N, C-alpha and C positions, 0 to 999 in steps of 0.2 A: 279499750281493746288490749288484747294480749299479742304483742308484736315481736318478732324475731328478726333482727338485722344480721345478714350473712355477708361476711367479707373476708378476703384474703389478708387484709391488715387494716388497722384503724389507728388514728392519731388524734386523740381528743384535744391535744394542746394546739391544734391548728397547723402542724408541720405536715410535711409529705405532699403527695400529689392531691388533686382534686378528690379523687375517690376515696383515698384514705381519710381525708378531712371530713368528707360526708359521712363515712362509716363511723368516725370517731365522735362527731358533733350531733348528728341527727338524733341518736338515741337519748342523749341528754335533753334535747329540746322536746322530744316526744314525752319523756318522763315527766317534764315540767307541765304537761297537759294532763297528767294523771293516767296516762296509759301505762300499762305494765309492759316493760321493754327489756329485752335481752340482746346482747351482741355476742356473736360467736366468731371466733377466728382461730387459726392454728397457733401453736406456741413455737416460736422461733428461737434461735440462739440469742441469748443475752436477755431474754424475757424471764423475769424472776417472780413467779406467782406469789411468793411470801411478801415481796415488796409491795405488792398490790392488795395484800390482805385476802388472798384467795386460798381456799381449801381444797384438797384433793378428794374427790369422791371415791367411794369404795368399788363401785361397779365401773367397768370399762364399756366402751363401744367397740364391738367386734364386727369388723367387716372384711370382705374379700374382694380383691381386684387382681386382675390377670393371674388368677390361680394362686395367689399369695394372701395369707391371712394376716390381718393387722389388728392389734388391741390398742385403741386410743384411750389415753387417761384423760379424765375430765376434771379440770379446776374451775371452780367458780367463786364468785365474791360479788359484793354489791358496792358500787361507787358511791360517792358522797351525793351524787345527783339522783341516786335511786335507781340506777341501771344495773341489771344483772350482767356481769361481765363473765363470759365462758371462754376458756381457751382449751383446745384439744392437743394433747401432746403424743407425738409418734416420733421418737428420736431418730429412727433410720430415714425418716423423710424430711423432717422439719428441724432436727436438732442441731444441725451444723450450718443452716443458712439463715439469712436475714429476711428473705421474702419468697413468695411462692415461685417466682420466676428466676431465682438464682440458678447457677449451674447445677445440672443433675436432671433427673427425670421429672419434668414439670407436669406432664400428663398424668403420671401416677400420682403425684401429690394432689392434684386438682381432684382426681377421681376418688381417692381415699377420703379426702376431707368431704366431699359431696355425700359420700355414702354414709359417713359418720353423722353428719348433720341430719340426714334423712332418719337415722335411727334416734337421734336426739329429739327430733320433732315428734316422732311416733310415740315416744315414751313420756312426753310431757304432760304434766298435770298441775294446773289446768291447761286445757288444749290451746296450742297456737292458732290464733285466728288469721294472722297475716304474716307471711314470709316475705322480707324484703331483701332480695339479692342485690349486691353491690358489686359492680365490675364483672369481669368474665368468670371468676370463681364463683361469685353469686349467681350468674346466669346458668352455669353448669348445675349448681345445687338446685335451682328451681326446676330445672329439666328433670333432675333425679327425683325431686319430690312429686312432680306431675306424673312420673311413670310408676310411682308407688301406689299399691292397692290400699295402703293404710292412710296416707296423708295426701293423697291427690286433691281432696276437697279444700285443703287450706288455700286461702286467697294468696296470689303471688304477684309481687311487684318487682320490677327490674329497673335499676338505675345504672347508667354507664356514661363514659366519657366520650373519647374518641373512637372511631371505628377503624381507621386505616392501619393502625399498629397493633390491632388485636391479635391474640394468640390463635393459630390454627395448627392442626396436627394431621399426620398421614394415617391411613386406615390401619396400620400396624398398631397404632395406639388405641384402638377402639376398646379393647378389653380393659385397659387402664382407666379410660375415662368412664367407662360403663357403656354397655351395649344399648344405648338410648335411641329410641325412634326420633328422628327429627335432628340428630347430631350432625349428619352429613350435609353440607351445603357447598355447592360450587365446587365439588371435586375435593373437599377437604372436611375434616372434622372440626367443627366451629362452635365452640361453647357458647359464644355470644349470640349466634344464630338460633342454637337450641333454646336458649333462655327466652329470646324474643318470640319464638314459635308458641311457648306455653305460658307466657306472662299475661295476666289479667289487665295489668296496666304497665306502662313502661315510661321511663323519663330519662332525659339527659340533663346536664348541669347548666344549660343556658336555654333560654327562650329563643334567641336568635339562631343558635346552632340547631335546635329541634326544627325551626322553620327551614333552615338551609338543607337538612336531611330530607325533609318532606318535599322540598322542591327538586330533589334530584341529586343532591350531594352525597347520598348514601351509596351511590354506585349499585352493585348488584344486591345489596341489602333492602333495596326499596321495596319490593313486594312484601317482605316480612314486616316492615315498618307500617305499611298501609294496612296490614291485616290486624294490627294491635287494636284490641277493644278500646274505644275512646280515643285512638290516635296517639302518637307520641307526644308527651308533654315535655315542656322545658320548666324546670324548677331550679331557680338560681340558689346557689349556695350562700353562706353567710360568713361572718367574721366572728372569731371567738371573743366575746365581749370581756372575759375575765382577763386575758392576757394582752389584748390589743385595744387599749383604752387610754387616751391621753389624760383622763381624770385620775387614773390609778396607776399608770405605768411606772414601775419602780426604776426603769432604766433612764427616765428623764430627769434633768436637773431642775426643771420647773414644769408643773402640771398645769393643765388649762381645759376650758370646756367652750361651747359656742357662746356663752354669755360673756366670759372673760378670757380674751385671747392674749393677755399680757405674758402668761407663761410660755406661750409659743414664741413671742418676741424674745423673751429672756433665753430660751433654749436655742434660738437662731444665733443670738450674740455669742452664747457660750461655745457652740460648735465652730463659728467663724474663728473665735480666738484660739481654740484648740488646733484647728487646721491652719493657722497663720494666715488667714484671709482678713482683709480689713473689715472692721465691725461697722457695717453700713446697713441699717435697716431698710433704707430707701432702695437698696439694690436687690433684685429678685435672686434668691438662692435656689438653684436647680440641682436636683440629685437624680442619679441613675445607678440602679444596681439590679442584680438578678438577671443580667445579660450575659450571653456567651457568644462564642464565634458562630454558632449556628442559629442563633435567635436574637436579632436586634443590635448586636454590637457592631456589626458592619454598618448598619444604617447610621448609628451615632458617630462612628469614625469618619463616615463621608461627610457629616454635617458639622462636625465640631469646630473646624477652623472658621467657617463662615459664622457660626453662632458666637464664637468668642470676640468677634468685632462688635457685638453689642455690649451694652453696660450691664453685664450679668456676673454672677459667680456660679461655677458648675463644679459639683463633687461627683466623681465617679468611683464606685466600688466594684473592682472586677476580680476574677480568679488569678492566683498567682501563676505566672508562666505562660498565661495566654498571649500570643503574639499581638493581638489586636489591642490588649491592655497596654502592652509596651508601646504600641503606635500612639495611643491616646496620651501616655506620658511624654512622649516626644512632642506631641502637639501642645501639651500644657507648658513646656518648658519656657517659651517666651511670654507666658501670661500667668506669672506666679501670683498675681493679685486677683486672677479670675478663675483659675482651674486648679483643682487638686485630684490626684488619682490615688486611691487607697486599694491595696491588694489584700486578699484574704477574706475570711468569713468571721463575722462576730455579731451575735444577736443584739447586744446592747448598742452597737454602733448603727445597726440597721434601724432600730427604734428611734434613736436620737437623730439620724439623718431625715427619717420621715417626719418627725415632729418639728425639726428645725426648717425644713424646706417650704418654699412657696410653691414650687412646682416639681412634680415627678415626670421624667422622661420614661415612657413605658413603650418603646417601639417593638414590643414582642410580637412575633408572628404566631407562636404556639401559646395561646392564652384562652383555652376553652372555659376557664372558670374565672379569670380575671382577678385573682386574689390580691396582688400587689396594689393595683389602682383602687380597689375597693378599700384596703387598709389605708392607703394614702388619703382618701376622702374622710375617713373617720377621724384622721389626724389634722384635717383642715389643709391638706396639701392637694392642689388641683392636679389631676392627671393630664398629661399630654400623651394620648395613647393611639396606637393603631387600631382602627375599627374592626377587630376580629372577634369571633366567638361571643363569649358572654360580655365582652367590654361594651357592646352595643346595648345590652340590657340595662346598664346603670350608668354609663357615661353618655351624656346628651351634650352635643356641641353647643358651646355658649355663643349667644348672639353678641354683637358688638357692644350693646348697652349693658351687658351682663344681667339682663332682666330674666333670662331663662338659661337653662344648661347647667351641667355639672362637671364639665372639663373641656377638653380640646382634642378633637378627633382628626385623623388623617386617614385616607383610604389606600393610597398607593404605597407599594412596597419599595420606597426609595428614600435616599437621604434628603432630596429636595422637599419631598412631602413632609418629613419629620421636621425640617428647618422651618418650612412655612408655618406649620401648626404651632411650633414653639415660639416663633416670633409674634404670632398672635397672642399666645398666652403671656409673653412678656409685656406686650402692649396692655393686656387687661390687667395686669399686676399694677400698672400706673393709674388705673381707673379708680375714681373715688369710691366705687361701690365694690371693690374687690373684696373687702373684709365681709361685706353682706353675702357675696357669693361663697366665701369660705365658710361662714356660719351655716349657710343653706346646705352645703354638701355634708357638713358635720352632722346634720340632724337626719340625714337619710337613714332609713331602717335597713341595715345590714345585718341584722341579727339572725341567728339561726332559729330563734323562736318564730320568725316569720316564715322560714322554710318549713319548720315543723308543722305549722298550721295548714300549709298548703299540702303536705303529704297526708295530714289527717283526713282532709277532704277527699283526697284521692283513695284512701283505704276505705272510707265509708261508702264510696261508690260501688266497692266490691262487696263489702260485708253488709251493707244495709241499702241496697239499690232503690228501695221504695222510700227512704228517708224516715223510717219509723222510729 
C-alpha cells in the first residue's frame, strides 16, 4: 500500500510525547512490511533539512487561508529505513517555533498545513491509498481531505491520544482552519471532532483507554466515537528497539539479555558504587524518575519514609528546583545507605538506572501510553505502576507465586496504595523465581513491528474490505 502519515511532529528516536513517537516510529515499522510510506510534518526552527539528507523541490504548495496566500517549500528525502520524509516550510508560521502549539496563531498554522497536505496528496503519483492522520493536526488534515473533490476517496485513518486537553477554537478562527463542514462541535471549532466525523477508522494508543472512552469516559464526544466505522480501536505503541535494548545499549557498563542476566548484576553493582550505596546484590534496588509535582511525585513523597523502613535501596531522579524533590532529599538524609536523590536530566543516567534496578516505581497518573514501564520491562526491571491508561494493557499484576503477571499494580491514587504495591514487589524480589519473572517480561513483544502489523490489518479493512 501507498501510505501517508500526517503529524504536527515526529520523533523517530523515541523521545517526545506518545503521539510524536507514533508518528516517528510507525512509518519505519510499515516500511519494514514493504509498504510505500511517507511522513509529512511542518519544518520548525532548528530543523536542518541538509542534516537529514533532504532536497528542496522546485515547485511549492500554494494555499490560501483567511484571505492570505502562502507558498510552502517542500523538502523531501529518504531515511535509512526506506521512509520518504517530507517537511513543509513556511517561515512566517513555523520558522520561529518548535511545535504547532507554541505561542502565536495556532489555528492559522493548523489550517495552512492541512491545506498544503491536501495539495500534496492531490498531486502524488503514485496515488496515496491511505492517509493516516496523527493527533489534532492529523485530524484537521483528514477533514480537509474529506472535503476535497480531488482526494475525498483516499482512505482515512485517525490516531489520537487524550481528549480532555485537545485544542478548540472560536468561530472567528473558521477561515484560518478552513470552512469545513463538521468542524463545529459543542459550540466550538474542534479539529479532533472533525477528524472523527470523517475517519474510516480511528484508534487511540491504548486498548484500555479505548474501552474507557467507549464506556462513557469520552464525555460529549461519545456519539462521534460510536459512529466511527468499526468502532474505536486501541492499538498499543511500542519501544524503539534500536536505542532501548540492553543487548546493544552503549550507555551500559555491562550488557545482557534474558538468557544471561550477569550483565544486569554487574550494572547494578556499578551504579551502587557510583552513588555510594552499599554493593549488595541481595538488596532490591528501586528507581523512580519521570515524576513531577503534578504527576506521581506527591504519592512517592507520602510513601517514602515508610518504604525506607524496609531493607531496600531507592534512587530518585527529579527536576532541579522542585519543592517535592527537596522534600525527598530531606527524607533521604537519615538513610544514606538506602536512598539517593539525583537532580537534573541525563539520558545515559536514565538508561543505567533502568538497567541496574530491580523495580521501577511508576505512580504516574498521566500515562496514556505507558512508555517508561514498557522500557523497564525490556530491561528486566519490574514496574510498580498505577493502573491507568495503557499500563493495564501490558502490566498484569503478579500472583504470589510469580507464575503469572508482568509487574505490580495499584488502583487507588494514594501513597498507601503505592506503598502496598511496592512492599508486594519487594517481597517478590526475595522469591526464588524472581529471575524467571524478569526473563519473562524481557521477552514480551513491545516492538513497533507488532504495532505496524495491527495497523496494516486496519488499513486493509478500508482498502480491501473483501480480503481479495
